[in-house]
LOTI-701346 format. One record per residue: residue number from 1; residue in one letter; x, y, z of N, C-alpha, C in turn. Coordinates in Angstrom, 1 decimal. Layout:
SITE     k   r     n_c1     n_c2     n_c3    ca_c1    ca_c2    ca_c3     c_c1     c_c2     c_c3
SITE   NUM   A        X        Y        Z        X        Y        Z        X        Y        Z
...
//
This chain:
SITE     k   r     n_c1     n_c2     n_c3    ca_c1    ca_c2    ca_c3     c_c1     c_c2     c_c3
SITE     1   M     47.4    -32.7     26.4     46.1    -32.8     27.1     46.3    -32.5     28.6
SITE     2   K     47.4    -33.1     29.2     47.7    -32.9     30.6     47.9    -31.4     30.9
SITE     3   N     48.7    -30.8     30.0     49.0    -29.3     30.2     47.7    -28.5     30.2
SITE     4   L     46.8    -28.9     29.2     45.6    -28.2     29.1     44.7    -28.3     30.3
SITE     5   F     44.7    -29.5     30.9     44.0    -29.8     32.2     44.4    -28.9     33.3
SITE     6   Y     45.8    -28.8     33.5     46.3    -28.0     34.6     46.1    -26.5     34.3
SITE     7   S     46.2    -26.1     33.0     45.9    -24.7     32.7     44.5    -24.3     33.0
SITE     8   T     43.6    -25.3     32.7     42.2    -25.0     33.1     42.0    -24.8     34.6
SITE     9   L     42.6    -25.7     35.3     42.5    -25.6     36.8     43.1    -24.3     37.3
SITE    10   I     44.2    -23.9     36.8     44.8    -22.6     37.2     43.9    -21.4     36.9
SITE    11   L     43.4    -21.4     35.7     42.5    -20.3     35.3     41.2    -20.3     36.2
SITE    12   A     40.7    -21.5     36.5     39.5    -21.5     37.4     39.8    -21.0     38.8
SITE    13   F     41.1    -21.3     39.2     41.5    -20.8     40.6     41.6    -19.3     40.6
SITE    14   F     42.2    -18.7     39.6     42.4    -17.3     39.6     41.0    -16.6     39.3
SITE    15   A     40.2    -17.2     38.6     38.8    -16.6     38.3     38.1    -16.6     39.6
SITE    16   S     38.2    -17.7     40.4     37.5    -17.8     41.7     38.1    -16.7     42.7
SITE    17   C     39.4    -16.5     42.7     40.0    -15.5     43.5     39.5    -14.1     43.1
SITE    18   A     39.4    -13.8     41.8     39.0    -12.5     41.3     37.6    -12.2     41.7
SITE    19   N     36.7    -13.3     41.7     35.3    -13.1     42.0     35.2    -12.8     43.5
SITE    20   K     36.1    -13.3     44.4     36.0    -13.1     45.8     36.5    -11.8     46.2
SITE    21   E     37.5    -11.2     45.5     38.1    -10.0     45.9     37.1     -8.8     46.1
SITE    22   P     36.2     -8.5     45.1     35.3     -7.4     45.3     34.4     -7.6     46.5
SITE    23   K     34.0     -8.9     46.7     33.1     -9.2     47.9     33.9     -8.9     49.2
SITE    24   L     35.1     -9.4     49.3     35.9     -9.1     50.5     36.2     -7.7     50.7
SITE    25   E     36.4     -6.9     49.6     36.7     -5.5     49.8     35.4     -4.8     50.3
SITE    26   K     34.2     -5.2     49.8     33.0     -4.6     50.3     32.7     -5.0     51.7
SITE    27   E     33.0     -6.2     52.1     32.8     -6.7     53.5     33.7     -5.9     54.4
SITE    28   N     35.0     -5.7     54.0     35.9     -4.9     54.8     35.5     -3.5     54.9
SITE    29   A     35.0     -2.9     53.8     34.6     -1.5     53.9     33.4     -1.3     54.8
SITE    30   I     32.5     -2.2     54.8     31.3     -2.2     55.6     31.7     -2.3     57.1
SITE    31   A     32.6     -3.2     57.4     33.0     -3.4     58.8     33.8     -2.2     59.3
SITE    32   T     34.6     -1.6     58.4     35.4     -0.5     58.8     34.5      0.7     59.1
SITE    33   C     33.5      0.9     58.3     32.5      2.0     58.5     31.8      1.8     59.8
SITE    34   F     31.3      0.6     60.1     30.6      0.4     61.4     31.5      0.6     62.6
SITE    35   K     32.7      0.1     62.4     33.7      0.3     63.5     34.0      1.7     63.8
SITE    36   A     34.0      2.5     62.7     34.3      4.0     62.9     33.1      4.7     63.6
SITE    37   M     31.9      4.1     63.6     30.8      4.6     64.4     31.0      4.4     65.9
SITE    38   D     32.0      3.6     66.3     32.4      3.4     67.7     31.2      3.1     68.6
SITE    39   Y     30.3      2.2     68.1     29.2      1.7     68.9     28.2      2.9     69.4
SITE    40   K     28.2      3.9     68.6     27.3      5.0     68.9     25.9      4.7     68.3
SITE    41   Y     25.2      3.9     69.0     23.9      3.4     68.5     22.9      4.6     68.2
SITE    42   E     23.0      5.7     68.9     22.2      6.8     68.7     22.5      7.5     67.4
SITE    43   T     23.7      7.3     66.9     24.1      7.8     65.5     23.7      6.9     64.4
SITE    44   L     23.8      5.6     64.7     23.4      4.6     63.7     21.9      4.6     63.4
SITE    45   L     21.1      4.9     64.4     19.7      5.0     64.2     19.2      6.2     65.1
SITE    46   T     18.9      7.3     64.4     18.6      8.5     65.1     17.1      8.7     65.2
SITE    47   K     16.7      9.7     66.1     15.3     10.0     66.2     14.7     10.5     64.8
SITE    48   A     15.5     11.2     64.1     15.1     11.7     62.8     14.8     10.5     61.8
SITE    49   D     15.7      9.5     61.9     15.5      8.3     61.1     14.2      7.7     61.3
SITE    50   I     13.8      7.5     62.6     12.6      6.9     63.0     11.4      7.8     62.6
SITE    51   A     11.5      9.1     62.7     10.4     10.0     62.4     10.1     10.1     61.0
SITE    52   K     11.0      9.6     60.1     10.7      9.5     58.7      9.5      8.5     58.4
SITE    53   H      9.4      7.6     59.3      8.5      6.4     59.0      7.3      6.3     60.0
SITE    54   I      7.4      7.0     61.1      6.3      6.9     62.1      6.2      8.2     62.9
SITE    55   A      5.0      8.6     63.3      4.9      9.8     64.1      5.3      9.5     65.5
SITE    56   I      6.0     10.5     66.1      6.5     10.4     67.4      5.8     11.5     68.3
SITE    57   D      5.2     11.1     69.4      4.6     12.0     70.4      5.7     12.7     71.1
SITE    58   E      5.8     14.0     70.9      6.9     14.8     71.4      6.8     14.9     73.0
SITE    59   E      5.6     15.0     73.5      5.4     15.3     74.9      5.9     14.1     75.7
SITE    60   S      5.7     12.9     75.2      6.1     11.7     76.0      7.4     11.1     75.6
SITE    61   Y      8.0     11.7     74.5      9.2     11.1     73.9     10.4     11.1     74.9
SITE    62   K     11.2     10.0     74.9     12.4     10.0     75.7     13.4      9.0     75.0
SITE    63   M     14.7      9.3     75.2     15.7      8.5     74.6     16.6      8.1     75.7
SITE    64   E     17.1      6.8     75.7     18.0      6.3     76.7     19.1      5.6     76.0
SITE    65   I     20.3      6.0     76.3     21.6      5.4     75.8     22.1      4.6     77.0
SITE    66   S     22.4      3.3     76.7     22.9      2.4     77.7     24.2      2.8     78.2
SITE    67   S     24.5      2.6     79.5     25.8      3.0     80.1     26.8      1.9     79.7
SITE    68   T     26.3      0.8     79.2     27.2     -0.3     78.7     27.7      0.1     77.3
SITE    69   K     29.0      0.0     77.1     29.6      0.4     75.8     29.9     -0.9     75.0
SITE    70   G     29.8     -0.8     73.7     30.2     -1.9     72.8     29.0     -2.7     72.4
SITE    71   E     29.3     -4.0     72.1     28.3     -4.9     71.6     27.1     -5.0     72.4
SITE    72   Y     27.2     -4.9     73.7     26.1     -5.1     74.6     25.4     -3.8     75.0
SITE    73   G     25.8     -2.7     74.3     25.2     -1.4     74.5     23.9     -1.3     73.7
SITE    74   S     23.3     -0.2     73.8     22.0      0.0     73.1     21.6      1.5     73.1
SITE    75   C     20.7      1.8     72.3     20.0      3.1     72.3     18.5      2.8     72.2
SITE    76   T     17.7      3.4     73.1     16.2      3.1     73.1     15.4      4.4     73.0
SITE    77   Y     14.4      4.4     72.1     13.5      5.5     72.0     12.1      5.0     72.4
SITE    78   E     11.5      5.8     73.2     10.1      5.5     73.7      9.2      6.7     73.6
SITE    79   W      7.9      6.4     73.4      6.9      7.5     73.5      5.5      6.8     73.6
SITE    80   K      4.6      7.6     74.0      3.2      7.1     74.3      2.6      6.6     73.0
SITE    81   S      1.8      5.5     73.2      1.0      4.9     72.1     -0.5      5.1     72.3
SITE    82   N     -1.3      4.8     71.3     -2.7      4.9     71.5     -3.3      3.5     71.8
SITE    83   R     -2.4      2.5     72.1     -2.9      1.1     72.4     -3.3      1.0     73.8
SITE    84   P     -4.2      0.1     74.1     -4.7      0.0     75.5     -3.5     -0.6     76.4
SITE    85   D     -3.6     -0.4     77.7     -2.6     -0.9     78.6     -2.5     -2.5     78.5
SITE    86   L     -1.3     -2.9     78.8     -1.1     -4.4     78.9     -1.4     -4.8     80.3
SITE    87   E     -1.6     -6.1     80.5     -1.8     -6.6     81.9     -0.9     -7.8     82.2
SITE    88   M     -0.6     -7.9     83.5      0.2     -9.1     83.9     -0.3     -9.5     85.3
SITE    89   E     -0.2    -10.7     85.7     -0.5    -11.2     87.0      0.7    -11.2     87.9
SITE    90   L      0.6    -10.6     89.1      1.7    -10.6     90.0      1.1    -10.9     91.4
SITE    91   L      1.6    -12.0     92.0      1.1    -12.4     93.3     -0.4    -12.4     93.4
SITE    92   G     -1.0    -12.9     92.4     -2.5    -13.0     92.4     -3.2    -11.8     92.0
SITE    93   Q     -2.6    -10.7     91.7     -3.2     -9.5     91.4     -2.9     -9.1     89.9
SITE    94   I     -3.8     -8.5     89.2     -3.6     -8.0     87.9     -3.0     -6.6     87.9
SITE    95   I     -1.9     -6.5     87.3     -1.2     -5.2     87.2     -1.3     -4.7     85.7
SITE    96   K     -1.7     -3.5     85.6     -1.7     -2.8     84.3     -0.5     -1.9     84.1
SITE    97   Y      0.0     -1.9     82.8      1.1     -1.0     82.5      1.0     -0.6     81.1
SITE    98   A      1.6      0.6     80.8      1.4      1.2     79.5      2.1      0.4     78.4
SITE    99   D      1.4      0.2     77.2      2.0     -0.4     76.1      2.6      0.7     75.2
SITE   100   V      3.8      1.1     75.6      4.4      2.3     74.9      5.0      1.9     73.5
SITE   101   N      5.2      2.9     72.7      5.9      2.6     71.5      7.4      2.6     71.8
SITE   102   R      8.1      1.7     71.3      9.5      1.5     71.7     10.3      1.0     70.5
SITE   103   V     11.5      1.7     70.3     12.4      1.2     69.2     13.8      1.2     69.8
SITE   104   E     14.5      0.0     69.7     15.8     -0.1     70.3     16.8     -0.7     69.3
SITE   105   L     18.0     -0.1     69.2     19.0     -0.7     68.4     20.1     -1.2     69.3
SITE   106   N     20.5     -2.5     69.1     21.5     -3.1     70.0     22.3     -4.2     69.3
SITE   107   M     23.2     -4.8     70.0     24.0     -6.0     69.6     24.7     -5.8     68.3
SITE   108   L     25.4     -4.7     68.1     26.2     -4.5     66.9     27.4     -5.4     67.1
SITE   109   T     27.6     -6.4     66.2     28.5     -7.4     66.4     29.3     -7.7     65.1
SITE   110   F     30.6     -7.9     65.2     31.5     -8.2     64.1     32.0     -9.6     64.1
SITE   111   Y     31.7    -10.3     63.1     32.3    -11.7     63.0     33.8    -11.6     62.6
SITE   112   S     34.5    -12.6     63.1     36.0    -12.7     62.8     36.3    -14.0     62.1
SITE   113   K     37.4    -14.0     61.4     37.8    -15.2     60.7     38.0    -16.4     61.7
SITE   114   S     38.5    -16.1     62.9     38.7    -17.1     63.9     37.4    -17.7     64.3
SITE   115   E     36.4    -16.9     64.4     35.0    -17.3     64.8     34.5    -18.3     63.7
SITE   116   L     34.7    -17.9     62.5     34.2    -18.8     61.4     34.9    -20.1     61.4
SITE   117   E     36.2    -20.1     61.7     36.9    -21.3     61.8     36.5    -22.2     62.9
SITE   118   L     36.2    -21.5     64.1     35.8    -22.3     65.3     34.5    -23.0     65.0
SITE   119   Y     33.6    -22.4     64.3     32.3    -23.1     64.1     32.2    -23.7     62.7
SITE   120   S     33.4    -23.9     62.1     33.5    -24.7     60.8     32.6    -24.1     59.7
SITE   121   Q     32.6    -22.7     59.6     31.7    -22.1     58.6     32.6    -21.3     57.6
SITE   122   S     32.2    -21.3     56.4     33.0    -20.7     55.3     32.8    -19.3     55.2
SITE   123   S     31.7    -18.8     55.7     31.3    -17.3     55.5     30.5    -16.8     56.7
SITE   124   A     30.4    -15.5     56.8     29.6    -14.9     57.8     28.1    -15.3     57.6
SITE   125   L     27.7    -15.4     56.3     26.3    -15.7     56.0     26.0    -17.1     56.5
SITE   126   S     26.8    -18.1     56.3     26.5    -19.4     56.8     26.5    -19.5     58.3
SITE   127   L     27.4    -18.7     59.0     27.4    -18.7     60.5     26.1    -18.0     61.0
SITE   128   F     25.7    -16.9     60.3     24.5    -16.2     60.7     23.3    -17.1     60.5
SITE   129   D     23.2    -17.8     59.4     22.1    -18.7     59.2     22.1    -19.8     60.3
SITE   130   Q     23.2    -20.3     60.6     23.3    -21.3     61.6     22.8    -20.8     63.0
SITE   131   T     23.0    -19.5     63.2     22.6    -18.9     64.5     21.1    -18.8     64.6
SITE   132   Y     20.4    -18.5     63.5     19.0    -18.1     63.6     18.0    -19.0     62.8
SITE   133   K     18.5    -19.8     61.9     17.5    -20.7     61.2     17.1    -21.9     62.1
SITE   134   K     16.1    -22.6     61.7     15.7    -23.7     62.5     16.7    -24.8     62.3
SITE   135   L     17.2    -25.4     63.4     18.3    -26.4     63.4     17.7    -27.8     63.2
SITE   136   S     18.5    -28.6     62.4     18.2    -30.0     62.4     19.0    -30.7     63.5
SITE   137   Q     18.7    -31.9     63.8     19.4    -32.6     64.9     20.8    -32.8     64.5
SITE   138   E     21.1    -33.0     63.3     22.5    -33.1     62.8     23.3    -31.8     63.1
SITE   139   E     22.7    -30.7     62.8     23.3    -29.4     63.0     23.5    -29.2     64.5
SITE   140   Y     22.5    -29.6     65.3     22.6    -29.4     66.8     23.9    -30.2     67.3
SITE   141   N     24.0    -31.4     66.8     25.1    -32.3     67.2     26.5    -31.7     66.8
SITE   142   Q     26.5    -31.1     65.6     27.8    -30.5     65.2     28.1    -29.3     66.0
SITE   143   L     27.1    -28.4     66.4     27.3    -27.3     67.2     27.8    -27.7     68.6
SITE   144   L     27.2    -28.7     69.1     27.6    -29.2     70.4     29.0    -29.7     70.4
SITE   145   T     29.4    -30.4     69.4     30.8    -30.8     69.2     31.8    -29.6     69.2
SITE   146   N     31.4    -28.5     68.5     32.2    -27.3     68.5     32.3    -26.7     69.9
SITE   147   L     31.2    -26.7     70.6     31.2    -26.1     72.0     32.1    -27.0     72.9
SITE   148   E     32.1    -28.3     72.7     32.9    -29.1     73.6     34.4    -28.9     73.3
SITE   149   K     34.7    -28.5     72.1     36.1    -28.2     71.8     36.5    -26.8     72.4
SITE   150   E     35.5    -25.9     72.3     35.8    -24.5     72.8     35.9    -24.5     74.3
SITE   151   Y     35.1    -25.3     75.0     35.1    -25.3     76.5     35.7    -26.6     77.0
SITE   152   A     36.7    -27.1     76.3     37.3    -28.4     76.7     37.8    -28.4     78.2
SITE   153   N     38.3    -27.2     78.6     38.8    -27.1     80.0     37.9    -26.3     80.9
SITE   154   N     36.7    -26.2     80.6     35.8    -25.3     81.3     34.4    -26.0     81.4
SITE   155   P     34.2    -27.0     82.3     32.9    -27.7     82.4     31.7    -26.8     82.7
SITE   156   A     31.9    -25.8     83.5     30.8    -24.9     83.9     30.4    -24.1     82.7
SITE   157   G     31.4    -23.6     81.9     31.2    -22.8     80.7     30.4    -23.7     79.7
SITE   158   L     30.8    -24.9     79.6     30.2    -25.8     78.6     28.7    -26.1     79.0
SITE   159   A     28.5    -26.2     80.3     27.1    -26.5     80.7     26.2    -25.2     80.4
SITE   160   T     26.8    -24.0     80.6     26.0    -22.8     80.3     25.8    -22.7     78.8
SITE   161   A     26.9    -22.9     78.0     26.7    -22.9     76.5     25.8    -23.9     76.0
SITE   162   K     25.8    -25.1     76.5     24.8    -26.1     76.1     23.4    -25.7     76.4
SITE   163   G     23.2    -25.0     77.5     21.9    -24.6     77.9     21.4    -23.6     76.9
SITE   164   F     22.3    -22.7     76.4     21.9    -21.7     75.4     21.6    -22.5     74.1
SITE   165   L     22.4    -23.5     73.8     22.2    -24.2     72.5     20.8    -25.0     72.6
SITE   166   D     20.5    -25.5     73.7     19.2    -26.2     73.9     18.0    -25.2     73.6
SITE   167   Q     18.2    -24.0     74.2     17.2    -22.9     73.9     17.1    -22.6     72.5
SITE   168   R     18.3    -22.6     71.8     18.4    -22.3     70.4     17.6    -23.2     69.6
SITE   169   M     17.4    -24.4     70.0     16.6    -25.4     69.2     15.1    -25.0     69.2
SITE   170   Q     14.8    -24.1     70.2     13.4    -23.7     70.2     13.1    -22.4     69.5
SITE   171   F     14.1    -21.8     68.8     14.0    -20.6     68.1     12.9    -20.7     67.0
SITE   172   A     12.2    -19.6     66.8     11.2    -19.6     65.8     11.3    -18.3     64.9
SITE   173   Y     12.5    -18.0     64.5     12.7    -16.9     63.6     12.3    -17.2     62.2
SITE   174   R     11.8    -16.1     61.5     11.5    -16.3     60.1     12.4    -15.4     59.2
SITE   175   V     12.6    -15.8     58.0     13.5    -15.0     57.1     12.7    -13.7     56.6
SITE   176   Q     13.4    -12.6     56.6     12.9    -11.4     56.0     13.7    -11.2     54.7
SITE   177   E     13.0    -11.2     53.6     13.7    -11.1     52.3     14.1     -9.7     52.0
SITE   178   N     15.1     -9.6     51.2     15.6     -8.3     50.6     15.9     -7.2     51.7
SITE   179   L     16.7     -7.7     52.7     17.2     -6.8     53.7     18.6     -7.2     54.1
SITE   180   G     19.6     -6.4     53.8     20.9     -6.7     54.1     21.3     -8.0     53.3
SITE   181   D     22.3     -8.7     53.8     22.7    -10.0     53.2     21.8    -11.1     53.7
SITE   182   R     21.2    -10.9     54.8     20.2    -11.9     55.4     19.6    -11.2     56.6
SITE   183   A     18.3    -11.5     56.9     17.7    -11.0     58.0     16.6    -12.0     58.5
SITE   184   Y     16.5    -12.1     59.9     15.5    -12.9     60.5     14.7    -12.1     61.5
SITE   185   W     13.5    -12.5     61.7     12.7    -11.8     62.7     11.7    -12.8     63.4
SITE   186   K     11.2    -12.3     64.6     10.2    -13.0     65.3      9.3    -11.9     66.0
SITE   187   W      8.1    -12.3     66.4      7.1    -11.4     67.0      6.8    -11.9     68.4
SITE   188   H      6.7    -11.0     69.3      6.3    -11.2     70.7      5.2    -10.3     71.0
SITE   189   E      4.0    -10.7     71.5      2.9     -9.9     71.8      3.2     -8.7     72.7
SITE   190   E      4.1     -8.9     73.7      4.4     -7.8     74.6      5.5     -6.9     74.1
SITE   191   H      6.6     -7.5     73.6      7.8     -6.8     73.2      7.8     -6.4     71.7
SITE   192   G      7.0     -7.0     70.9      7.0     -6.6     69.5      7.9     -7.4     68.6
SITE   193   I      8.5     -6.7     67.6      9.4     -7.3     66.7     10.8     -7.4     67.1
SITE   194   E     11.5     -8.5     67.0     12.9     -8.6     67.1     13.5     -8.9     65.7
SITE   195   L     14.3     -8.0     65.1     14.8     -8.1     63.8     16.3     -8.1     63.8
SITE   196   V     16.9     -9.2     63.3     18.4     -9.3     63.3     18.8     -9.2     61.8
SITE   197   V     19.8     -8.4     61.5     20.2     -8.1     60.2     21.7     -8.3     60.0
SITE   198   L     22.1     -9.0     58.9     23.5     -9.2     58.6     23.9     -8.4     57.3
SITE   199   T     25.0     -7.7     57.4     25.5     -7.0     56.2     27.1     -7.2     56.2
SITE   200   G     27.6     -7.9     55.3     29.0     -8.3     55.3     29.3     -9.1     56.5
SITE   201   M     30.3     -8.7     57.3     30.7     -9.4     58.5     30.1     -8.8     59.7
SITE   202   V     29.1     -8.0     59.6     28.5     -7.2     60.7     27.0     -7.6     60.8
SITE   203   H     26.6     -7.7     62.1     25.1     -7.8     62.3     24.7     -7.0     63.5
SITE   204   F     23.4     -6.7     63.5     22.8     -5.8     64.5     21.4     -6.2     64.7
SITE   205   T     20.8     -5.8     65.8     19.4     -6.1     66.2     18.6     -4.9     66.4
SITE   206   I     17.4     -4.9     65.9     16.4     -3.9     66.1     15.2     -4.5     66.8
SITE   207   E     14.8     -4.0     67.9     13.6     -4.4     68.6     12.6     -3.2     68.5
SITE   208   A     11.4     -3.5     68.0     10.4     -2.4     67.8      9.0     -2.9     68.1
SITE   209   K      8.3     -2.1     69.0      6.9     -2.3     69.2      6.2     -0.9     68.9
SITE   210   V      5.8     -0.8     67.7      5.2      0.5     67.3      3.8      0.2     66.7
SITE   211   A      3.3     -1.0     66.8      1.9     -1.3     66.3      1.4     -2.5     67.2
SITE   212   A      0.1     -2.8     67.1     -0.5     -3.8     67.9     -0.3     -5.2     67.2
SITE   213   T      0.0     -5.2     65.9      0.1     -6.5     65.2      1.4     -6.6     64.5
SITE   214   E      1.8     -7.8     64.2      3.2     -8.1     63.7      3.4     -7.5     62.3
SITE   215   G      2.4     -7.4     61.4      2.6     -6.9     60.1      3.1     -5.5     60.0
SITE   216   P      2.3     -4.5     60.6      2.8     -3.1     60.6      4.0     -2.9     61.4
SITE   217   A      4.2     -3.7     62.5      5.4     -3.5     63.3      6.6     -4.0     62.6
SITE   218   L      6.5     -5.1     61.8      7.6     -5.6     61.0      7.9     -4.6     59.9
SITE   219   D      6.9     -4.1     59.2      7.2     -3.1     58.2      8.0     -1.9     58.7
SITE   220   A      7.7     -1.4     59.9      8.4     -0.3     60.5      9.8     -0.7     60.8
SITE   221   A     10.0     -1.9     61.4     11.3     -2.3     61.9     12.2     -2.5     60.6
SITE   222   V     11.7     -3.0     59.5     12.5     -3.1     58.3     13.0     -1.7     57.8
SITE   223   K     12.1     -0.7     57.9     12.5      0.6     57.5     13.6      1.2     58.4
SITE   224   F     13.4      0.9     59.7     14.5      1.4     60.6     15.8      0.7     60.3
SITE   225   A     15.8     -0.6     60.0     17.0     -1.3     59.7     17.6     -0.8     58.4
SITE   226   Q     16.8     -0.4     57.4     17.3      0.2     56.2     18.0      1.5     56.5
SITE   227   E     17.5      2.2     57.4     18.2      3.5     57.8     19.6      3.2     58.4
SITE   228   V     19.7      2.1     59.2     21.0      1.8     59.7     21.9      1.3     58.6
SITE   229   L     21.4      0.4     57.7     22.2     -0.1     56.6     22.7      1.0     55.7
SITE   230   A     21.9      2.1     55.5     22.3      3.1     54.6     23.5      3.9     55.1
SITE   231   K     23.8      3.9     56.4     24.9      4.6     57.0     26.2      4.0     56.5
SITE   232   C     26.3      2.7     56.2     27.5      2.1     55.8     27.4      1.2     54.5
SITE   233   N     26.5      1.5     53.6     26.4      0.8     52.4     26.3      1.8     51.2
//
């Protein structure tokens, strides 16, 4: 009976490892593919990709590639919209400015095993969820404990990180189903949709204002994200 018990445990262990191997291989393949793109955001999401889903005004169209390389780089596409101008108050005066169509890909980021360990997470998915889902007070306390470990010898850094964590408690992202391994989004009247997408150990952000309301803007942003995902899936 004892031998049977241990045999069952061993079989369960190897079955678990076998189930994890294809997932790890896929995650590694996705990460390798995105890394090979070398942060060329303009290649990951092209003008042609966008034009498949929404009309672009050629006369006003412009593309801007950030001079910053890497995770904090970006590629932005802009063109004239048919929406009325936006307004803002500055020094007591109302300033009008164009509400242009805008699509930006940025924040291509790779999770690492050490990062998962630092934040006591078993997977990229759990860390991604922890970053964007609504936090409970218990989760906030755990994150603060992790930050205190990370910035043990850096009081100024801890104060800054805690400030970001306090802001994080105010996040109002919503889940977008059936996109990558997980996706979250939020809407801002002026800036439009912010959509963050996880695939494997990689995540990226799409910011898009191509409609006056969140529904059509979100639909378009999801299609743009699918174009990016298709490059490495």
